[in-house]
A tleap script that builds the chain and sets N, CA, C and O, in Angstrom:
source leaprc.protein.ff14SB
mol = sequence {
  NMET THR VAL LEU ASP ALA LEU MET TRP VAL
  ARG GLU HIE ARG ASP PRO SER LEU ALA PHE
  ARG PHE SER CYS ARG CYS ALA ASN ALA CYS
  LYS GLU CYS ILE ALA VAL VAL ASP GLY ASP
  ARG ARG TYR THR CYS THR VAL ALA ALA LEU
  GLY GLU VAL THR VAL GLU PRO LEU GLN ASN
  LYS PRO LEU LEU HIE ASP LEU ALA VAL ASP
  CGLN
}
set mol.1.N position { 12.886 -4.877 -2.459 }
set mol.1.CA position { 12.153 -4.095 -2.102 }
set mol.1.C position { 10.618 -4.317 -2.164 }
set mol.1.O position { 10.195 -4.673 -3.264 }
set mol.2.N position { 9.638 -4.152 -1.079 }
set mol.2.CA position { 8.359 -4.380 -0.933 }
set mol.2.C position { 7.636 -3.155 -1.486 }
set mol.2.O position { 8.138 -2.047 -1.673 }
set mol.3.N position { 6.426 -3.516 -1.708 }
set mol.3.CA position { 5.575 -3.186 -2.266 }
set mol.3.C position { 5.200 -1.608 -1.594 }
set mol.3.O position { 4.827 -0.769 -2.413 }
set mol.4.N position { 5.273 -1.260 -0.382 }
set mol.4.CA position { 5.302 -0.390 0.575 }
set mol.4.C position { 6.498 0.368 0.510 }
set mol.4.O position { 6.364 1.530 0.895 }
set mol.5.N position { 7.566 0.056 0.154 }
set mol.5.CA position { 8.763 0.819 0.056 }
set mol.5.C position { 8.933 1.501 -1.582 }
set mol.5.O position { 9.704 2.396 -1.928 }
set mol.6.N position { 8.016 0.806 -2.354 }
set mol.6.CA position { 7.676 1.428 -3.747 }
set mol.6.C position { 6.884 2.577 -3.513 }
set mol.6.O position { 7.349 3.697 -3.727 }
set mol.7.N position { 5.613 2.391 -3.050 }
set mol.7.CA position { 4.955 3.551 -2.742 }
set mol.7.C position { 5.559 4.493 -1.837 }
set mol.7.O position { 5.448 5.694 -2.079 }
set mol.8.N position { 6.252 4.047 -0.718 }
set mol.8.CA position { 7.137 5.427 -0.485 }
set mol.8.C position { 8.285 6.150 -1.151 }
set mol.8.O position { 8.693 7.300 -0.993 }
set mol.9.N position { 8.645 5.298 -1.834 }
set mol.9.CA position { 9.426 6.226 -3.060 }
set mol.9.C position { 8.693 7.005 -3.890 }
set mol.9.O position { 8.892 8.212 -4.022 }
set mol.10.N position { 7.634 6.224 -4.609 }
set mol.10.CA position { 6.513 7.230 -5.325 }
set mol.10.C position { 6.312 8.537 -4.494 }
set mol.10.O position { 6.859 9.562 -4.900 }
set mol.11.N position { 5.732 8.558 -3.616 }
set mol.11.CA position { 5.487 9.510 -2.868 }
set mol.11.C position { 6.781 10.759 -2.606 }
set mol.11.O position { 6.660 11.954 -2.874 }
set mol.12.N position { 7.966 10.107 -2.033 }
set mol.12.CA position { 8.967 10.856 -2.071 }
set mol.12.C position { 9.560 11.467 -3.206 }
set mol.12.O position { 10.102 12.568 -3.115 }
set mol.13.N position { 9.502 10.897 -4.160 }
set mol.13.CA position { 9.848 11.375 -5.411 }
set mol.13.C position { 9.529 11.897 -6.554 }
set mol.13.O position { 10.172 12.652 -7.282 }
set mol.14.N position { 7.936 11.205 -6.724 }
set mol.14.CA position { 7.298 11.445 -7.745 }
set mol.14.C position { 5.753 12.265 -7.274 }
set mol.14.O position { 5.449 13.317 -7.839 }
set mol.15.N position { 5.015 11.768 -6.394 }
set mol.15.CA position { 3.915 12.247 -6.390 }
set mol.15.C position { 3.897 12.259 -4.635 }
set mol.15.O position { 3.891 11.198 -4.011 }
set mol.16.N position { 3.892 13.278 -4.115 }
set mol.16.CA position { 3.795 13.960 -2.448 }
set mol.16.C position { 2.552 13.667 -2.085 }
set mol.16.O position { 2.285 13.400 -0.914 }
set mol.17.N position { 1.395 13.687 -3.314 }
set mol.17.CA position { 0.129 13.726 -2.650 }
set mol.17.C position { -0.132 12.329 -2.445 }
set mol.17.O position { -0.955 12.113 -1.556 }
set mol.18.N position { 0.408 11.182 -3.105 }
set mol.18.CA position { 0.074 10.206 -3.101 }
set mol.18.C position { -0.566 9.448 -1.502 }
set mol.18.O position { 0.301 9.492 -0.630 }
set mol.19.N position { -1.634 8.925 -1.128 }
set mol.19.CA position { -1.911 8.761 -0.051 }
set mol.19.C position { -2.329 6.983 0.274 }
set mol.19.O position { -3.184 6.376 -0.371 }
set mol.20.N position { -1.562 6.421 1.330 }
set mol.20.CA position { -1.945 5.426 1.693 }
set mol.20.C position { -1.366 4.824 3.228 }
set mol.20.O position { -0.295 5.227 3.682 }
set mol.21.N position { -2.008 4.062 3.773 }
set mol.21.CA position { -1.595 3.611 5.246 }
set mol.21.C position { -0.605 2.927 5.642 }
set mol.21.O position { -0.574 1.799 5.150 }
set mol.22.N position { 0.312 3.207 6.424 }
set mol.22.CA position { 1.327 2.625 7.064 }
set mol.22.C position { 1.642 2.993 8.526 }
set mol.22.O position { 1.631 4.163 8.906 }
set mol.23.N position { 1.915 1.983 9.307 }
set mol.23.CA position { 2.451 2.407 10.526 }
set mol.23.C position { 3.924 1.840 10.817 }
set mol.23.O position { 4.839 2.663 10.821 }
set mol.24.N position { 4.197 0.566 11.046 }
set mol.24.CA position { 5.266 -0.081 11.480 }
set mol.24.C position { 6.410 -0.394 10.486 }
set mol.24.O position { 7.564 -0.414 10.913 }
set mol.25.N position { 6.157 -0.630 9.226 }
set mol.25.CA position { 6.707 -1.015 7.968 }
set mol.25.C position { 7.703 -2.217 8.238 }
set mol.25.O position { 8.807 -2.338 7.707 }
set mol.26.N position { 7.209 -2.965 9.029 }
set mol.26.CA position { 7.821 -4.332 8.899 }
set mol.26.C position { 6.819 -5.617 9.464 }
set mol.26.O position { 6.313 -5.787 10.574 }
set mol.27.N position { 6.769 -6.294 8.438 }
set mol.27.CA position { 6.204 -7.907 8.467 }
set mol.27.C position { 4.599 -7.552 9.302 }
set mol.27.O position { 4.300 -7.891 10.447 }
set mol.28.N position { 3.973 -6.985 8.582 }
set mol.28.CA position { 2.541 -6.873 9.189 }
set mol.28.C position { 2.114 -6.666 10.496 }
set mol.28.O position { 0.946 -6.947 10.765 }
set mol.29.N position { 3.051 -6.105 11.590 }
set mol.29.CA position { 2.635 -6.094 13.003 }
set mol.29.C position { 1.737 -5.210 13.002 }
set mol.29.O position { 0.958 -5.463 13.922 }
set mol.30.N position { 1.356 -4.054 12.296 }
set mol.30.CA position { 0.536 -3.182 12.766 }
set mol.30.C position { -0.825 -3.380 11.806 }
set mol.30.O position { -1.818 -2.774 12.208 }
set mol.31.N position { -0.941 -4.000 10.841 }
set mol.31.CA position { -1.996 -4.585 9.901 }
set mol.31.C position { -2.719 -3.194 9.265 }
set mol.31.O position { -3.895 -3.109 8.910 }
set mol.32.N position { -1.729 -2.159 9.221 }
set mol.32.CA position { -2.241 -0.689 8.384 }
set mol.32.C position { -2.154 -0.793 6.711 }
set mol.32.O position { -2.955 -0.301 5.915 }
set mol.33.N position { -1.105 -1.475 6.445 }
set mol.33.CA position { -0.959 -1.443 5.013 }
set mol.33.C position { -1.497 -2.075 4.005 }
set mol.33.O position { -1.017 -2.178 2.876 }
set mol.34.N position { -2.548 -2.526 4.416 }
set mol.34.CA position { -3.092 -4.055 3.536 }
set mol.34.C position { -4.061 -3.072 2.457 }
set mol.34.O position { -4.602 -1.986 2.669 }
set mol.35.N position { -4.041 -3.730 1.513 }
set mol.35.CA position { -4.630 -3.226 0.099 }
set mol.35.C position { -4.761 -4.259 -0.698 }
set mol.35.O position { -4.612 -5.422 -0.323 }
set mol.36.N position { -5.033 -3.928 -1.795 }
set mol.36.CA position { -5.269 -4.811 -3.039 }
set mol.36.C position { -3.866 -5.146 -4.060 }
set mol.36.O position { -3.563 -4.409 -4.998 }
set mol.37.N position { -3.162 -6.278 -3.719 }
set mol.37.CA position { -1.925 -5.985 -4.827 }
set mol.37.C position { -2.160 -7.110 -5.834 }
set mol.37.O position { -2.370 -8.225 -5.357 }
set mol.38.N position { -2.153 -6.996 -6.916 }
set mol.38.CA position { -2.546 -8.227 -8.130 }
set mol.38.C position { -3.716 -8.594 -7.770 }
set mol.38.O position { -3.548 -9.772 -7.457 }
set mol.39.N position { -4.607 -8.388 -7.640 }
set mol.39.CA position { -5.971 -8.951 -7.339 }
set mol.39.C position { -5.993 -9.767 -5.746 }
set mol.39.O position { -6.939 -10.524 -5.530 }
set mol.40.N position { -5.339 -9.650 -5.084 }
set mol.40.CA position { -5.245 -10.493 -3.571 }
set mol.40.C position { -4.918 -9.378 -2.588 }
set mol.40.O position { -4.046 -8.540 -2.816 }
set mol.41.N position { -5.756 -9.411 -1.341 }
set mol.41.CA position { -5.646 -8.660 -0.248 }
set mol.41.C position { -4.247 -9.179 0.501 }
set mol.41.O position { -3.997 -10.320 0.888 }
set mol.42.N position { -3.471 -8.065 0.579 }
set mol.42.CA position { -2.139 -8.397 0.938 }
set mol.42.C position { -1.640 -7.273 2.106 }
set mol.42.O position { -2.440 -6.425 2.503 }
set mol.43.N position { -0.554 -7.321 2.511 }
set mol.43.CA position { 0.104 -6.798 3.176 }
set mol.43.C position { 1.293 -5.733 2.213 }
set mol.43.O position { 2.177 -6.195 1.491 }
set mol.44.N position { 1.060 -4.433 2.409 }
set mol.44.CA position { 2.161 -4.085 1.286 }
set mol.44.C position { 3.457 -4.286 1.653 }
set mol.44.O position { 4.374 -4.411 0.842 }
set mol.45.N position { 3.601 -4.331 3.098 }
set mol.45.CA position { 5.023 -4.309 3.837 }
set mol.45.C position { 5.753 -5.851 3.302 }
set mol.45.O position { 6.938 -6.003 3.005 }
set mol.46.N position { 4.857 -6.725 3.287 }
set mol.46.CA position { 5.279 -8.452 3.168 }
set mol.46.C position { 5.359 -8.359 1.705 }
set mol.46.O position { 6.292 -9.152 1.583 }
set mol.47.N position { 5.073 -7.966 0.392 }
set mol.47.CA position { 5.029 -8.548 -0.601 }
set mol.47.C position { 6.013 -7.610 -1.316 }
set mol.47.O position { 6.037 -6.396 -1.111 }
set mol.48.N position { 6.981 -8.385 -2.337 }
set mol.48.CA position { 8.110 -8.340 -3.260 }
set mol.48.C position { 7.905 -7.367 -4.232 }
set mol.48.O position { 7.717 -8.016 -5.261 }
set mol.49.N position { 7.834 -6.207 -4.493 }
set mol.49.CA position { 7.728 -5.470 -5.709 }
set mol.49.C position { 8.643 -6.068 -6.816 }
set mol.49.O position { 9.779 -5.598 -6.881 }
set mol.50.N position { 8.299 -7.027 -7.679 }
set mol.50.CA position { 8.893 -7.587 -8.698 }
set mol.50.C position { 8.421 -7.137 -10.039 }
set mol.50.O position { 7.300 -7.574 -10.298 }
set mol.51.N position { 8.882 -6.488 -10.844 }
set mol.51.CA position { 8.410 -6.243 -11.969 }
set mol.51.C position { 7.338 -5.027 -11.793 }
set mol.51.O position { 7.517 -4.182 -10.917 }
set mol.52.N position { 6.201 -4.981 -12.680 }
set mol.52.CA position { 5.155 -4.484 -12.416 }
set mol.52.C position { 4.028 -4.644 -11.508 }
set mol.52.O position { 3.781 -5.850 -11.487 }
set mol.53.N position { 3.225 -4.015 -10.750 }
set mol.53.CA position { 2.553 -4.318 -9.337 }
set mol.53.C position { 1.597 -3.939 -9.791 }
set mol.53.O position { 1.883 -3.048 -10.592 }
set mol.54.N position { 0.162 -4.174 -9.724 }
set mol.54.CA position { -1.277 -3.435 -9.510 }
set mol.54.C position { -1.268 -3.277 -8.079 }
set mol.54.O position { -1.106 -4.242 -7.331 }
set mol.55.N position { -1.454 -1.981 -7.627 }
set mol.55.CA position { -1.897 -2.055 -6.284 }
set mol.55.C position { -2.911 -0.874 -6.120 }
set mol.55.O position { -2.746 0.331 -6.309 }
set mol.56.N position { -4.331 -1.789 -5.593 }
set mol.56.CA position { -5.706 -0.712 -5.384 }
set mol.56.C position { -6.180 -0.989 -4.008 }
set mol.56.O position { -5.853 -1.882 -3.226 }
set mol.57.N position { -7.203 0.185 -3.870 }
set mol.57.CA position { -7.495 0.184 -2.313 }
set mol.57.C position { -8.784 -0.919 -1.781 }
set mol.57.O position { -9.805 -1.195 -2.412 }
set mol.58.N position { -8.496 -1.273 -0.842 }
set mol.58.CA position { -9.901 -2.306 -0.464 }
set mol.58.C position { -11.172 -1.793 -1.008 }
set mol.58.O position { -11.519 -0.615 -1.084 }
set mol.59.N position { -11.996 -3.136 -1.477 }
set mol.59.CA position { -13.162 -2.604 -2.326 }
set mol.59.C position { -14.337 -2.484 -0.608 }
set mol.59.O position { -15.145 -1.558 -0.680 }
set mol.60.N position { -14.382 -3.067 0.329 }
set mol.60.CA position { -15.132 -2.932 1.204 }
set mol.60.C position { -14.765 -1.798 2.030 }
set mol.60.O position { -15.405 -1.605 3.064 }
set mol.61.N position { -14.168 -1.312 1.826 }
set mol.61.CA position { -14.105 0.125 2.955 }
set mol.61.C position { -14.289 1.228 2.375 }
set mol.61.O position { -14.127 1.232 1.155 }
set mol.62.N position { -14.681 2.496 3.055 }
set mol.62.CA position { -14.880 3.726 2.280 }
set mol.62.C position { -13.530 4.295 1.674 }
set mol.62.O position { -12.514 4.166 2.356 }
set mol.63.N position { -13.479 4.711 0.846 }
set mol.63.CA position { -12.135 5.602 0.183 }
set mol.63.C position { -11.951 6.854 0.852 }
set mol.63.O position { -12.877 7.648 1.015 }
set mol.64.N position { -10.979 7.017 1.177 }
set mol.64.CA position { -10.359 8.338 1.771 }
set mol.64.C position { -9.846 9.008 0.567 }
set mol.64.O position { -10.540 9.843 -0.013 }
set mol.65.N position { -8.737 8.707 0.180 }
set mol.65.CA position { -7.869 8.906 -1.052 }
set mol.65.C position { -6.722 8.070 -1.593 }
set mol.65.O position { -5.887 7.655 -0.790 }
set mol.66.N position { -6.588 7.731 -3.135 }
set mol.66.CA position { -5.817 7.197 -3.684 }
set mol.66.C position { -5.935 5.421 -3.079 }
set mol.66.O position { -6.735 4.631 -3.580 }
set mol.67.N position { -5.049 5.073 -2.024 }
set mol.67.CA position { -4.774 3.643 -1.474 }
set mol.67.C position { -5.734 3.807 -0.132 }
set mol.67.O position { -6.477 2.904 0.253 }
set mol.68.N position { -5.604 5.156 0.555 }
set mol.68.CA position { -6.167 5.275 2.024 }
set mol.68.C position { -7.576 4.982 2.060 }
set mol.68.O position { -8.351 5.659 1.385 }
set mol.69.N position { -8.060 3.846 2.930 }
set mol.69.CA position { -9.552 3.733 3.347 }
set mol.69.C position { -9.846 3.845 4.451 }
set mol.69.O position { -8.968 3.574 5.270 }
set mol.70.N position { -11.022 4.233 4.890 }
set mol.70.CA position { -11.461 4.634 6.217 }
set mol.70.C position { -11.487 3.107 6.972 }
set mol.70.O position { -12.370 2.306 6.665 }
set mol.71.N position { -10.432 2.761 8.002 }
set mol.71.CA position { -10.507 1.537 8.780 }
set mol.71.C position { -11.330 1.701 10.186 }
set mol.71.O position { -11.466 0.736 10.939 }
savepdb mol mol.pdb
quit
């Protein structure tokens, strides 16, 4: 399971208001799902969600809601 998969699960099963960006859902082809994962800028579709993971919005972009930033 990737971090993007985990975010989608949370939105589907726990918090339908959770906002984050993604488009292609496969190996960073669209570049939409970038976020700060455990302190590093990463594409959430390529990072394995192993154990507890911290996901934050990009710091250098205007925050829209939750993890969604104005690109």
